[in-house]
Steps between C-alpha positions, in 0.01 A plus 500: 500500500759763414266775618460330838885482530550864402225609749662293769839645433352849512331435826820365642687800381246723658516316829885525504491876424263592777616266764771736648238774535261259673782388742571877577136575584460174691812590708364843568181357631683247725763736637304826544253572789149376503350838391674458159291247325485507126431187299830392331341349184278802439795737546712289276241510219474874556877531449483282190228723354720808587795352339314422183361847490858637560644291218223620263540862596882488468464311173766243595649320207476126479825418323482127557124473425246406758742303717683829588180631673564262792811666637354850449191417683702334766704812562198739484286283718770462765574869479136602540479257800805665668359845435140425612587317832633806677218719363242261619671462842476875553143514381393206713685646806314829467171316473586281803611811704190697403267205597687455822473865603122521437 
């Protein structure tokens, strides 16, 4: 029973950590033009993977144990989201403009 509680707490922590990134991607889909359509859940998971890779490459110290990985992944995931949105907007706009001209 303790294992189920720990897994539940871990799942809740993961959901809390990635929720701001999911909100940012959902807002970008809602407020940007129709030609900009990226799935928010997929892009959030991509940012989570990028943030975990960044944490491993930078060899971030976990001073408080495993509970300190939450804030680090939160900051990295939100940072990757805020970096990737303008890049994907430019990329999608060029694709849209190229398709529109041909």
